[in-house]
N, C-alpha and C positions, 0 to 999 in steps of 0.2 A: 448283490454288493450290500453292502454293511452302511448303516446309517449314515458314519461320518466320512467314509468313502463318498456316499451320493454328495453329501453337503461340499467336500473337499472339491468335488467335479465342477459341482455348480458355482463353487467359489470362482475356481480355475477359470471356468468359461465365462464368468462377468468379468473378471480381473482382464481377459483376453478382450473383450468387448470395449473394456473402457480404454486399454490402449489402444485398440483400433480406433476408436471414437477420438480418443486425445490425438491420434496422430493424423488423423482427417480433420481435426480441427486446427491443428497445426498447419497443415498444408493450407487450408481455407484462408486462415489469418495472413499466412506467407502472401500469398496471392494477393489478398486485400489491401496488405502494406504497400505490395508492389504498384499497386492501382492510385494508392492514396498519392505515393511519393510520384508519381506521374502527373496527377492533379495539382500536387504543389508545387512541379516545376512550370506547368504552364500559368500558373497564378503568378508565382514569382516573373514568367516573363511577361505578363500582362500588367504588373506592378512596375517593373522597369520602364517599359513603354509608356506608362502613364508619368511616371515620372519625369522622363527625356520628355517628353511632348508639352508638359507643364514648363518646364526649364526653358527649351526652345520657344515656346509661344510666348513667355515673359518677355524674353529677349527681343524677339521680333516686333513686340508691340511698343517697347520700350525704345528701340532705333527708330521706329516707324513715328513714333511722337516726338522724338528728336528731329528728326528730318521735318516732322511737320511746324514744329516750331522754328527752325531755320530758314521754312518758305515763309512763315508768318513775318519773319524780322524782314527778310529781303523786300517782302510784298508791302511791308510798311514804310520802308526806305524809299522804295519806287513812289508809292503814293504822296510822301511828303516832298520830294525833289518835284513830283509836277505840280502839286499846290503851291511850292515855294515859286516855280516858272510861272506859273498863273497868276500869282501875285505880283510878281514883276512886269509882267503884260499889265496887268491893270494900274500897276504904279506910274508906268511909263509910256502913254499914249502916245509920245512922237517919238518912240522906237523907229530905227529905218525900217522899210517894210523887208527886206531880206533878212534882216536879225529877228524880227516879229515870225517871218516865216519858220524860221530855223528852230523857234523857241516852240512854236506850234507844234511842229514836226516831233519834236523830242517827248513834248507834254504826251501826245498822241501815243507815242511808241512806249512810254514809261507806264501810262495807264493801261496799255494793253498788255503788258507784261503783270502788270498787278493783277488784271483781270484773269489771265492764264494760270497765275499763283493761285487764284481762288478754286478754279475748276479746269480740270485738263482731262477731258472722257478720254481722249485718243492714248495721250500716253501715261493716263493714270498717276500723274505724280502731282496733281493739284491738291489743295488742302482739304477740298471734300472727298476727294478719292483716298487720301492719305488716312484721314480721319474715320472712314468706313474700314479699311484695313485693319488699322491699330485696333480697332472693336471689333472685328474678325479674330483676330489673334487673341482677344481679350478673352472672347467668348470661348475659343479651344482652351486657353489656358485654365479658366472657369471650370469647364466639362472635366478638361482632365484632375482637376483638383478634387472633384466630386467622385472621380472614379477610384483615385489612389487610396482612400481609407477602407474601401471595400478590399482592394486586394492586400492590404496589410492586416486586417481583422482575418480575413480567410487563411493567409499562410500561418498566423499565429493557431489557429483553431485546424489546420492540418497537421502540424507539427506535434500540438498535444494529442491529436488522433493517432499518430504514429508512434509516440512515447507509450499511450496506454494499449496500442495493439500488440507492441512490443513486450508489455509487461505481460498483457494477456497469453501471449505464445508462452511464456517463462512457468507462469502461473496457472495454465489451461482453465482462464479464468473468461468465461462467457458473459458476464455481466460487464466486466470489464471491456468485451469486444463490442457489447453493444451500446456503451457509452461512447466508446472510439467511432462506431458508424454514425450515432447521432451528431456528433461533433464535426465529424466529416461530412455528413449531409448539410450541416448548417454552413460550412466552408464550402460547399458547391455552389451554394445558392448565393455567397458572397461574391464569389467568383463571376458566377455567371452575371450578377448584378454592377460587378467591375466593366463587365466587355459590354454588356450592353444598357447600363443606368437605368433600369426600368422603374427603379423608388431611388430616393433621396433619403442618405441615412441622416436621422435628425442630430447632427453633431453638435448645432449651435447651443 
């Protein structure tokens, strides 16, 4: 063979290898983008759940505090009424015995109701129990609020990674794919932190 024929053969073989390498690269990148899209869907689900939990916990905490306040008002009313009757007994020592017994009975019943409003371990509707419940809802709300930014940042990074990966397919650019992979890796870390809250993001 002539030298130019050998050179053309070599160039042809190189071109075929490049075509095969590009085809393999695009196939790999397509699979990679499919995995990233799946992770993006999982992240979106986590972010949606965190937002729902945050809103629900906020509503529950507000409702529980409102119930606590209504209990406090009624407890105060019972205490005031009992105190007024006690003052009446003290002011009227000559009151008939039957009336005095009736007033004493009302004072005891109203003070007992006021005490039940303070704490009701059996029914779980006392002020003490309601306050603990409200704080529990607040804790859930705050935890969900700490999770939510992780999912937001993770979603953004996954979307950027998908865009870069798509451009990498068209341009057959391996550096772009590597950059996309770095962003996807960071997004995975944020997604995991969103689910498990291993560290708190310094957002303050």
